[in-house]
N, C-alpha and C positions, 0 to 999 in steps of 0.2 A: 332520127332522120339525118342529122348532120353530125357525123362522127369525126370530122376533120378538125383542124385547128380552129379555135373559137374566136380568133382575132382577125378574121378576114373582113370584117365590117367595122373598122376602127372609128369611122365618123359617126355611125349610128350609136355605137357603144359609148363614145365620148360624149355625145349630145345627151344620151340618157343619164350618164353619171352627173353631168353639169346640172340638168334639170332636177334630178333626185336630190342633189346637194342643196340647191336653192330652195326647193320645196320643203325639204326637211327642216331648214332653218326658219321657215315661216312660223311665227308664234312663240319661238323659243326664248325670246327676250323678255317675256312677261314676268314681272317680279313677284311671282307667287308659285306655290307648289300645286301640282295638279291632283295629287292624291296623298294618302296618308303614309305611303311607303317611301316616296321619293326623298323627303327630308332626312330619312334615316341613312340612305345611301350617300347623299351629298354631305351631310354633317360628318359621317364617318370618314369620307374622303378628305374633308377639310382638316379633321383631327389628325389623320395620317400625314398630311402634308405639313401640318404645324409641328408635330412631334418628331417627324422623320423616322418614325417606327413603321416600316413598310411590311412588317411581318404580322402585326396584330391589329386588325380592324377594331376600332373603338367607337362607341356612341355615348357621349356624355362622360367620357373617362372610364367607362366599363366595357368589357369585351362584347363585341357584336358577333355572335356566333352563328347567325341564321344562314348566311350565304358565303360561298367561296370568295376569294379576294380580288378577282380580276376587275370587277367594276370599280372597286375602291382604288386599285392601283392606277387604272387609266385616268379616272377623274382626279385623283390626288396628284398625279404627276403634272397634269395640266394646271391645276390650282397652284402647285408649287412653281411652275414655270411662269405663269402670268401674274401671280400674286393674288391677294384677297382683299385689296384695299379699294376696289372700284365699287360702283353702285350695285344695288341688290340684283337688278336685272342683268347686268354684265357678269356678275359673279355666277349667277345661275346659268347663264348662257355658256360660260367657260366650263362649268361643271358638267353640262349636258353635251358637250362636244362628242364624247364617246358614243352617246345615244344617236346623235346626228350621223356620225360616220357609220355606225352599225346599220342604221336604216338604209344608207346609200349602198353599203356592201351587200345587204340583203336584196335590194332591187337589182344590183349588178349580177349577183349569183342567179336570181330568178330569170334574168334575160339570158344568161349563158345556158342554163338548164332548158329553158323554153326553146332556145335556138336548136339545141340538140334533139329535142322532142318533136318540134313541128316547124322548124325553120326560123329565119330571121324575124319575120312578121309576128310569129307566135311569141318569140322571146321579147320583142319590143313591146307589144301590146300587153303581155302579161306583166312586165316590169312597170309600165306606166300605170296600169290600172291598180296594181298593188300599191304603188306609191300614193295614190289619191284615195285609197279606201279609208274611210273614217277610222276604223279600229286600228289599222296599221299606222296611220298618221298620228293619232293621239297617243297610242302606246309607245310609238317611236319618239315622242317628245320627252319621255320621262327617263331619267337616269335610273335604270333598274337593271337587274341581271337579265331580264327576259329578252330585251331587244338585242343585247350583246350575244346572248346564247342563241337567239334565232339567226343572227348573222353567221355565227360559227357553224351551226348544224346545217344551214342552207349551203354554205360553201363545202362542207363535208359531203353533202348529198351530190353536189356537182362533181366532185372528184370520184365518188363511188359510181356515179352514172357513167363517167368516162371509162372506168374499169369494166362496167357491165357491157359497154359497147365494144370492148376489145382492147382498150389501151391499158395494159397491165404493167406498165413500167414502174420503176422505183420512184421516179419523181412524182407520178400521180399518187402513189400510195403515201408518199411523204406529205403531199398537200393535204390529203384526207386526214392523216395523223395529226398534223399541226392544227388544222381546223377543229378536229375533235378535241384535242388537248385544250384549246382555248374555250371550247364549250364546256368541258369538265371543270375548268377553272372558274366558269361563270355559274354553273348550276349542278355541278357534281355529275354522277353517272347518268343522269337524265339526258346527257348528250350522246348516248349510244344508239338511239333509234336508227340513224342513217346506216350504221354498220349492220344492225340486225335486219333492217329492211333489205339491204343488199344481199345478205346471206339467204334470206327467205326467197328473194327473187331468183337467185342462182339455183337454189334447191329445186324450185318448181319448174325452172327452165330446163335444167339437166334431167329432171325426172318427169317431163311433160307427158310422156307416153306410158308412164307407170311400168317401166320395164323391170325395175327392181323394187323390192320392198322399201317402204318408207324409211325404216330404221337404217338400212344399208345406204340409202340415198343420202340421209343426213350425215352419216359417217364419211361418205365419199366427198360431200360438199365441204365438210369441216377440214378434211385432209387437203383438198384442192385449194381451199381458201385459207390455209394456215397463216400465210403472210399477213393479210389484212387483219386477221384475228389477233395475232401477236402484236402488230403495231397498234391496233385498237386498244389493247391492254396497256401498251407502252404509253399511249396518250394520257392514261390516268396517272402516270408517274409524277408529273409536276404537282398535281393536286395532292397526291399522297405525301410527297416530300414536304409541301407547305404545311399540311395539317399536322404532320408528325413534328416538324420543327416548331411550329407555333404552339403546340400543346406541351412542349417540354419545359416551358417557363413558368409553370404553375397555373396557367390559364388553359383549361382543358377544352380546346375548340372541337376536338373530335366528339366528346360527350355532348357538348352544346349543340353541335350540328345534328347528331343522331337524335337528340331530344326534340329538336325542331322538326325533323322528318317524322318522328313518332306522332307529334301533335298534329301534323298536317295529313296524316294518314289514319287517324283515329276518328271514326264516324260517331256523330252525336245522335243520329237517327238510325232506325233499322237498316241493315246493310242493303237489302233489296230495294227499299224505298229510296235510299241514297243514290244507288246506281241508276234507278229509273229517272230520278230528278236530274242527275248529271247527264244522262242521255238526252233528255228533253232540253236541258240548258245548252249543250253544245250543238245540237241540231238547230236550235233557235239562233245560236251564235253564227253558225255557218250559213243558214238560209236568210236571216234578216239582218243581223248586226254587221256581218261581213258584206256590206253593200258596196258596189252593185253586183259583184261576181259570185257571191256565195251560193245563191240558189242555182245558178248555172253550173257551179262546181259540183253540187250534189247530183244534179241530173247527169253530168258527165261521168261521175263515179258510178251511177246506175248503168250507164251504157258500157262502161268498162267491165262491170260484172256480167252484163248480159251478152257482150260480144266475145265469143270464144276466139275469133281471129285476132283480137287485140291482146290476148294474153301472152305472157312470156316475152313481151317487148319492153321498150323503155318505160312506158307508162305503168307497167306492172311494178317496176321498182318504186316509182312514186306512190303507187297505191299502197304497197306494203309499208313503206316508211310512214305515210300518213296514218295508216291504221294503227301502227305502234304508238304514235303520239296520242291518238284518240283514246286508245285503251288505257294508257297511263293516266290521262286526264280524268277518265270516267271511273276507273276501278282502283286507282291508287290515291290520288289527291282527295282530301276531304273538302278543301275549298274549291269554289268554282269562280273563275275570273277570266276576263277577256285576255289577259296576258298569257294564260296557259294555251290559248288558241293561236298565238303568234306563229309558232313553227309550221302550223298547217296552212297559213295564209298563202305563202309562196306556192305550195303544192296545189291548192285549190285554184289559184290564179292560173297556173300553167295548164292544168287539165281542163279548166273551164274555157279558156281562150282556144286551146287546141281543138276542143269539141265543137265550139261555135264555128271555127274556121274550116274544119275538115269533115264534119259529120254529113252523112248522106241526107239530102232534103226529102225524107219520106214523110208519111203521115204522122208517125209517132214523134219524129223530131219536131214537126211543126206544132203539134199539140204541146209538147213540153217547152219548146221555145216561147210559144205564146204565153203559157202559164208563167214562166220565169220572167218574161218581159213585163207582164201585168203586175206581178208582185214587186219587181224592182221599181216600177213606176209608182206603185201605191205607197212605198215606204216614204219618199219625200212628202207626199200629200198628207200622210198621217202625221209626220213631223210638223208640218204647217199647222194642222189643227191643234196639236199639243202645245206648240209655242204660243199661238194666239190665245188659247184658253188659259194657260198658266202664267204667261208673261215671263217664262224662264227658258233658259237654253242650257243644254248639256255642256259641261266643262270637260269631263273625262269618261263619258259614256255611262257613268253611274250617278253622278251628282249634278244637280241643276243650279245655276246661278240666276238671280233676278236680272232681267235686262233693264238697263238704266233708262232708255228713252224709247217710247213706242214709235214715234214718227221717224226718227233717224236710224234706228237700229232694228226694231222688230219688223216694221213694214218692209224694208229692203230685203232682209233675210227671208221672210216668208214668201215674198214675191219670187225671189231667186229659186227657192226650193220648189215652188209651184211650177215655175218654168222648167226646172229640171225634170219634174215628174212628167209634164207634157212632152218634153223632148225625148225622154227614154221611151215613152209609149209610142209616139209618132215614128221614131227611128226604128223601133221593132217592127211596126207594121209595114213601113215603106221599104226598109232595107233588109228584109228577111233573107233574101238570096244574095245579099252583098255584106257578108259578115265583117269584113275589114272596115267598111264605111260605118256600120252600126257601132262597132267597138270604138272607133275613133270619135264618133259623136258622143257616145257615153263618156269617154275620157274628157273631152272638152267641156261637157256639162258639169262633170264633177270638179274639174279644175276651176271653173268660173264661180262656183258657189263658195269657195273657201274665203275669198276676201269679205263677203257678206257675213259669213259665220264669225270670222275673227273681229269684224266690226261690232257684232252683237255680243260677243263674249266679253268677260271682264278684262279691263285694260286700264292703263294709266292715262289720265286726261292731260290737257295742255298745261295744267297747273301742277302736274306731278302727283295728283291724288288718284288712288285706285278707285275705279267705278265698278259696281254700283255702291260700294261702301269700303271702309278701311278694314284691314285684316286684324284679327284679334291679337296675333303675335306681335305685329308692328305697333299696335296701340299699347300693348304691355311694355314693349321696349321704350316707347315714348314716355310712359308713366314712370318707368325706372329712371330715365334720364332727367326728368323734371322733378321728381319727388324724393329720390334717394340721394343724399349727399355723396359726392364723388370722393371726398377726402376720408370718409370712414371705410374701414375694412369690413365689408359685408360678405356673408355667405348666403347664397340664394338656394333655397331648397323647395323642390316640388315633389309631390307624391309620384310613386312609380306609375300609378294609373293615369294621372294627368299627363305625364310625358309620353305615355303609350298612346293616349288619345290625341295629344297635341305635340308630336315630335318636332314640328316646325319651330317650337319655342327655342330649341337649341340653336338653330340657325339665326333667328332674328334677335335673340337676346345675347349673342356671344360678345358683341361689342359693349353692351350695357353692363354686363357683369364682369367683363375683363378689365377691371380698374387697376389692378396691381400685378400685371403680368399674365402668365398663362393660367386661366381659370376655367372652371366647369360649372354648369348648372347642375348642382347636386340633386340626386334623387334617392328617396328612401321609401320603403313600404309605408302606407298611411296607417300609423298607429298613434292614437291620441296622446298617450303618455310620452312617446318619443318626440313627437312634433312640439309639444309644449316645452319639454325639457330642453330641446335644442334651440327653441326660441329664446329661452332665458340664458342658456349656456351654449353658445355657438360651437365651441370646440369639442362638445360631446358627440357631434355628428359622426366622427370617425369611429367611435365605439359601436354605434348602431350599424354602420356599414360593415364593420368587422364581424359583428354578431350575426348578421344576416347570412353571410357566406364567407368561410375562411379564405377561399380563393380570391376574394376581393382585395386581399392584402397585396396582391401582385399588380393591381390595376393602377393606371395613372391617377385616377380620382383619389384613391386611398393615399398614394404618395403625396398628392397635392395637399390633401387635408392634414397629413402628418407634418409637412414642412411649413405650413402657414398657420398663423394665429389670427382669429377673427374677433372683432369687437361686437358685431351685431349680426342678427339673423333676419332674413326676409323670407317668409313662407309664401309660396304661390299656390293658391287653393281655388278650386271651383266652388260653385254654389253648394253642392252637397257636402263637400269636405268642410267648408266654413260652417255650415249649419251643424254638422256633427261635432265639430270642435267646440262651438259655443254651447250647444245643448248638453255636452258632456261635462261641463264645468259648473259646479254649484254656485260659485261666485262669478258668474258670467259678467254681471254689471261691473264688478271691480276689474275683471280682466279687460273689458272693453275700454275702461278709463285709462289703462296703462298701455294701450296699443294704438297704432295708427292703422287704419283700414283704407286702402286705395284701390279703387275698382278700374278695370279696363274692359271696354266692350267693343266687339267687332265681329267679323265673319270668321268662322272656323273653316276647316278644310272641307266641310260639307256645305259651305256657303250659307250657313244659318247663323243668326245673331247669337252670341254667347258672351258670358262675362267671366273674367277671372279676377282674383283679388290678391293684393299684396298685403301681408300682415307682418308688422314689425313692432318692436317696443317703442313707445313714445320717447322721443329725445328729451322731453321736458320732465320726465318722471324718473324717480329712483327705481332701480330694479330690485324687486323683492322676490327672489326665487321661491321662497317657501309658500308664498300666496298661491302659486300655481301648482307646484308639484304636490303639496300635501293634500289638495282637494281633488286630485284626479283619481278616477277609479283605476283598478289594476289593469295592466296592459292586456289588450284584446288582440286576437288575430286580425290580419289584414282584412278589412271589410270589403275590399275591392278585389 
């Protein structure tokens, strides 16, 4: 609709940015991780800042090959700038600043795209409602590649939309290329859908009357759009340069990343069943989880497919881009997650708001609008019932935490959610023909419920204690500080599975184990023979690390173990590992008499009570290695 300069409304745009920034910061100071992936990113960024090795992302001193480096670079640079000596909450806030800024940038790009599609009010309402949508808010609080990738591809979509509207200058293409390059540095070639969507939209626009065969139309489009295609490939160059350089030092990041892609695209269920389940999941994500605009967005997409007059316009480009994202999530990825839906949220917000504002008020629209409003009003009411029944509240859309106090936390939140339900329903009935008023009321209701949500969610009380209970990783750190003498040179070893399940241990234990300089929480595959031998002879850990993979010899962890000598070992085991360890030793009673066992209990990342154990040789006993090694069965493969 508006193909002119997009900065004619500086006050509106500035106010939106300020609001998005303050709202994105809400809840970011909380001193815990919101899911299992975030501690991997933040710990890798901290290790990068500590080592000043900006080329190789590391996690626990070993290469982290799962994702491209941009999230680590951004967070690591901020950690390096502000330091890492502040409180846990402040450190996490600093590390999450790239996620905060990415959320703001995504809202800004949504406004600019919406303004070009349906005018200033469409852009403003789409940006505001995207900012307060629960999945966008919660996923945007996490330092992960997905929110940075979403910001990059949304800005890339904005520049391609400008080109689709006729602004074909080099500056516009340069903006698209830079944004796409940042997306590729965040999530690899999955940042290409804006370009593919643009090419498809151009193809069907230029061949709308089917005057030439499809194959010829494709060739004509590729020839006409050779510049964005070449620059799109050029956007992959920084990623290729990084992965080539990083893989030449003995740490094969290319193979590691390809292996991760292979694991995430290999199905464990029949292919057809997997795809059907994925379709159901993402339609549920769009219609229910992406509240309150998701179901309106699905109806808007239906109208776009139904209305021939709307084809080959700006919304056609958004439709094709969104379809590419959806097909990738359904037919390529094995995992299903809210974060994979993030790039679709700005698109759904824009087409939903535009549909509500501009659709003709006929009988079909009224029926669909009434259905969407009823479902949107029902969702908060269902949440009220779930919270009252379980006494728990969602922390990250997957896991629920126990609410500490019924009267001061549960009741206010459920009342606020119930009022929101009534507000959406009443606004839909009264302002059916006043869409701007309806959307403004929905936005205000969503905004007002967040203080009650964060009041009920886990937080630190006035005494500095996390409610409803302490974290397992923090309790483990306290146990180490209280029970392990600081003057002894210890090596701390956890199984590979334990650190995969509890990656937050790296972050919370870093100060406790860093007694004599730069140290790491060592990890090895859980094999009985190896763990007992390293308990008795700490300096043998390097041999097991080298035997596992020859490329480990290039890692900081290997170099640290090689250049340091250790007097004692501390094993960090879970219940299952401790039981296997004791049950595998014929002289278990003698073994127990020569070790100290220290337990720590607290909430894990799933907000459930769990225990971990510190196992070390008793300081008051003479070490007798033959007692342990000679009675251990032959080495077994990793049971985990």
